PLY file of the C-alpha trace (Angstrom):
ply
format ascii 1.0
element vertex 197
property float x
property float y
property float z
element edge 196
property int vertex1
property int vertex2
end_header
103.66 15.63 4.22
100.00 16.66 3.43
99.74 18.88 0.32
97.55 22.24 0.47
93.89 21.84 -0.22
90.89 19.95 0.87
89.83 16.38 0.69
86.65 15.32 -1.24
85.02 14.63 2.15
85.70 18.10 3.75
84.41 19.70 0.66
81.18 17.69 0.91
80.80 18.55 4.59
81.42 22.30 3.88
78.83 22.33 1.01
76.23 20.61 3.36
76.83 23.07 6.04
76.46 26.03 3.65
73.34 24.47 2.52
71.92 24.20 5.85
72.64 27.88 6.48
71.44 29.07 3.37
68.00 27.14 3.78
67.78 28.84 7.26
68.50 32.29 5.74
65.94 31.69 3.01
63.22 30.58 5.43
63.77 33.67 7.67
63.68 35.91 4.46
60.47 34.24 3.54
58.99 34.84 7.02
60.06 38.44 7.10
58.49 39.08 3.73
55.16 37.56 4.40
55.30 39.55 8.00
55.90 42.60 6.06
53.14 41.86 3.42
50.60 41.25 6.22
51.63 44.32 8.14
51.55 46.70 5.04
48.10 45.37 4.00
46.75 45.89 7.66
48.07 49.43 7.79
46.51 50.19 4.35
43.25 48.68 5.67
43.55 50.90 8.78
44.12 53.96 6.60
41.13 53.07 4.46
39.05 52.89 7.45
40.17 56.22 8.87
39.40 57.92 5.59
35.81 56.63 5.88
35.67 57.65 9.45
36.87 61.12 8.78
34.23 61.40 5.88
31.58 60.40 8.30
32.95 62.94 10.75
32.67 65.60 8.15
29.09 64.75 7.35
28.37 64.74 11.02
30.09 68.07 11.66
28.07 69.69 8.97
24.67 68.04 10.20
21.55 70.42 10.16
18.39 69.84 11.93
15.42 68.98 9.61
13.57 71.77 7.79
10.53 72.73 9.74
9.06 73.80 6.42
9.45 70.45 4.89
6.18 69.33 3.68
7.35 65.85 3.18
7.75 65.17 6.74
11.43 64.83 7.50
12.65 62.04 9.66
15.49 64.21 10.97
18.45 62.79 12.44
18.04 59.14 12.81
20.15 56.57 14.53
18.90 53.02 14.56
20.59 49.86 16.05
18.34 46.78 15.85
17.66 45.23 19.34
20.37 42.41 19.90
22.53 43.25 16.78
25.83 44.93 17.86
26.92 44.99 14.23
24.88 46.91 12.02
23.56 50.47 12.88
21.89 52.78 10.38
22.60 56.55 10.40
20.55 58.87 8.55
21.07 62.76 8.56
20.95 66.05 6.54
24.33 67.58 5.93
25.78 70.49 4.29
29.26 68.79 3.96
30.63 69.14 0.41
31.83 71.47 -1.99
28.63 73.39 -2.81
27.38 73.63 0.65
23.98 72.32 -0.39
22.00 70.25 2.14
21.60 66.75 1.27
20.30 63.44 2.88
22.85 61.01 3.69
22.55 57.33 4.98
25.21 55.13 6.27
24.31 51.30 6.77
25.59 47.75 6.69
24.73 45.28 4.19
25.85 41.75 3.53
28.45 41.01 0.79
30.17 37.98 -0.69
33.25 38.97 1.50
31.42 39.63 4.73
29.62 42.70 5.96
30.42 46.35 4.10
29.60 49.70 5.00
27.51 51.45 2.27
26.61 55.19 1.92
23.55 56.49 0.04
22.91 60.14 -0.66
20.09 62.24 -2.27
18.66 65.86 -2.19
17.35 67.21 1.14
13.73 67.60 -0.18
13.41 63.90 -0.52
14.12 63.36 3.17
12.33 60.06 3.30
15.15 58.29 1.45
18.23 58.96 -0.29
17.89 58.79 -4.04
21.29 57.55 -5.13
21.92 53.73 -4.62
24.15 52.64 -1.73
27.83 52.60 -2.50
30.11 50.50 -0.62
32.86 52.64 1.35
34.38 49.98 3.54
34.42 46.26 2.82
35.24 43.39 5.12
33.63 45.00 8.02
33.33 43.77 11.59
30.77 46.15 12.81
29.44 49.73 12.61
28.23 50.95 15.69
26.52 54.61 16.44
25.38 56.04 19.70
24.03 59.47 20.52
24.63 61.67 23.48
21.93 63.71 24.78
21.02 65.09 28.30
24.04 63.32 29.54
23.14 59.86 28.49
24.08 57.66 25.54
21.30 56.30 23.33
21.63 53.40 20.68
18.48 54.85 18.91
17.57 58.28 18.17
14.50 59.62 16.19
14.08 62.96 17.74
13.34 66.03 15.52
16.43 67.69 17.09
20.13 67.00 16.68
21.90 65.08 19.62
24.70 66.79 21.47
27.40 64.28 20.27
27.55 61.13 18.09
29.87 58.13 18.60
31.02 56.10 15.70
32.69 52.84 15.99
34.24 50.85 13.03
35.29 47.33 13.50
37.79 45.69 11.00
37.36 41.95 11.23
40.82 40.75 10.11
40.31 37.50 12.30
38.01 36.72 15.09
40.93 36.47 17.47
42.36 39.95 16.47
39.87 42.58 15.44
40.84 46.21 14.88
38.44 48.89 15.96
38.42 52.62 15.13
36.05 55.17 16.92
35.58 58.79 17.27
33.13 61.18 18.89
31.85 63.95 16.90
30.23 67.03 18.73
27.27 68.14 16.55
26.71 71.81 15.88
24.35 73.81 18.24
20.86 74.51 16.95
22.37 74.53 13.38
19.20 74.92 10.93
18.45 75.59 7.37
0 1
1 2
2 3
3 4
4 5
5 6
6 7
7 8
8 9
9 10
10 11
11 12
12 13
13 14
14 15
15 16
16 17
17 18
18 19
19 20
20 21
21 22
22 23
23 24
24 25
25 26
26 27
27 28
28 29
29 30
30 31
31 32
32 33
33 34
34 35
35 36
36 37
37 38
38 39
39 40
40 41
41 42
42 43
43 44
44 45
45 46
46 47
47 48
48 49
49 50
50 51
51 52
52 53
53 54
54 55
55 56
56 57
57 58
58 59
59 60
60 61
61 62
62 63
63 64
64 65
65 66
66 67
67 68
68 69
69 70
70 71
71 72
72 73
73 74
74 75
75 76
76 77
77 78
78 79
79 80
80 81
81 82
82 83
83 84
84 85
85 86
86 87
87 88
88 89
89 90
90 91
91 92
92 93
93 94
94 95
95 96
96 97
97 98
98 99
99 100
100 101
101 102
102 103
103 104
104 105
105 106
106 107
107 108
108 109
109 110
110 111
111 112
112 113
113 114
114 115
115 116
116 117
117 118
118 119
119 120
120 121
121 122
122 123
123 124
124 125
125 126
126 127
127 128
128 129
129 130
130 131
131 132
132 133
133 134
134 135
135 136
136 137
137 138
138 139
139 140
140 141
141 142
142 143
143 144
144 145
145 146
146 147
147 148
148 149
149 150
150 151
151 152
152 153
153 154
154 155
155 156
156 157
157 158
158 159
159 160
160 161
161 162
162 163
163 164
164 165
165 166
166 167
167 168
168 169
169 170
170 171
171 172
172 173
173 174
174 175
175 176
176 177
177 178
178 179
179 180
180 181
181 182
182 183
183 184
184 185
185 186
186 187
187 188
188 189
189 190
190 191
191 192
192 193
193 194
194 195
195 196
């Protein structure tokens, strides 16, 4: 007759099976934690880009046509995408967005940084319309692309240097997380009709 209990071999086998199950669970927990961290970081990045896109849209919604009395020769509303370059547009405008409603010149552009491309914003008084006076401040790092197009007379233009405001502006921000899986945010902003100083 056998006594109650386990033999040494049964105990070792049970411990081995338990170790294998625990190792599998540990690997699953590590993978789930890494996936959660990746998704959280990506969502934070998209939220940051949406905030920048909303600020840019606010500047565009409060855009004003150049002051006809500007003796310095305002360059007006400018969109410039270098030929063959689909990553780095420049947007220059006069806007009344902000707390005090004072007109000021704002420039968005792309520059190369150690981590890749970054979207920068420069700002200055509207009287010095030839260039913003404040140094460009990075507003979005690790940028994939910044594309701007203007709508006028039913056609889209990659370049705009007319003295009048276009009817609408399309902004596209690309977030280059990986070459195989880029994220893009886009918006179209309808500009004010004949808004001036």
